[in-house]
N, C-alpha and C positions, 0 to 999 in steps of 0.2 A: 264553385257549390257549395264552396263551405269558405264561410266572411268571420274573421274577428276584430271584433270593435273595441280598440280599449281606452280606459279611460282615465284622469285624475293625474296625469304627472302634470310636473309645474316646477316653480321655483321653490326651497322647502327652508330655511336654516336648520344649522346644527343642532340635535333636540328636538325640530320640532317630527309633527309628522302626518302622511299622506298616506289615501286609499286609494288603490290601483284595482277598475273592473274591466271585463273582460267579457264581449257576449259571443258566443258562437251562435250562429246561426247560416244554416244552409238543407240541403240537401239529409244528410250525419244526423240524426235525431239524439244522438246523446253517444258522449266521450267515458273512454275505461280512466284515460288517463287527462288530465288540466295541469298547467303549471303557468310558472317564468321564468324567463332568462332574464338574462342582464347582459351587454356589452360596452365594456368603458372605453376611451380612442385606444389605442393601439392593444389589446388585449380580446382574448377569445371571447366571442358567450359563452356563462357559465352559466348551468340554473340555483336559481332560489330557493324557487319551493316548490315544487306538486303537491296532487291529491288523486288521492283515486275515487271512482264512483263508490266504494264504500266507506272514506271516510280516515284515507290511511293518509301519511304526512312523511316526508321529509323535504328537511331546507338542510342549507347551504354550513357550512359549521361558524361562518361572516358572521348568518343574521340572526340565526339558532335566542331565543329569548326577546327580540326585539322584532318579528314578522308575525307575523298570523296568515294559515292562506286557508282557503275556507272555499265553499260552492254549491252552488245550488244545481242540485243534477235536475230539476224541472225547466228553468229558466234554462238550464247548460250557458251558464254564466260561473267565473273564478273573480275571488277576490285577495288581494293581498294589502292588509292593516300594514303598515309598515311606522314602527314610533324607535324614538332615538337616533332619528335620521345620521348617520355619519357623514362627511366629506365622502369617502370613500366607497359608498354610495353610490354618487352620482354614477349617470348612466341611460342608456336607454335600454326600457324596459320593457322582455316580445312577452306577449301572451303565445301559448300555446297546447292546442288539441290533439286529443289522437283516438284514434277507436280501436289503434293498437298498435305496439310498439315503432311498425312498419311504416306505419303512415301519418307522419305531424302536419297537421296546418300550425300557420303561424301569420297573428296578425302585426302589425306593419311598426309597432312598435311608441313606445309614449319615452320621452326625454324624462327622467328623473335629476336633479339640480341642487343638491344640498352645499349651500353656498354663502358666508357670515357676509 
């Protein structure tokens, strides 16, 4: 009933920027929290950034000062502006959206590769 579609991933050189977008659609009209997770090869899926409907944000220490999360509550769309990208940012980035913590929806993921 709920679909999350990510876009904006790709290949970028170190120091470059990308903006990821995720649009939620379906039977649920609003979400308390939306966010981005990432999973690199051989590693677990970790939180990158999250934002509540009220605008409160949380960031992983590794991306603070470089990434910015934002959302459009009307469109149920969340964005991740990624600046000063590093090779260690390379991962599949997954969008998440949840009406409450125990029910979380996931996008299919978008690949971000940072390489020279």
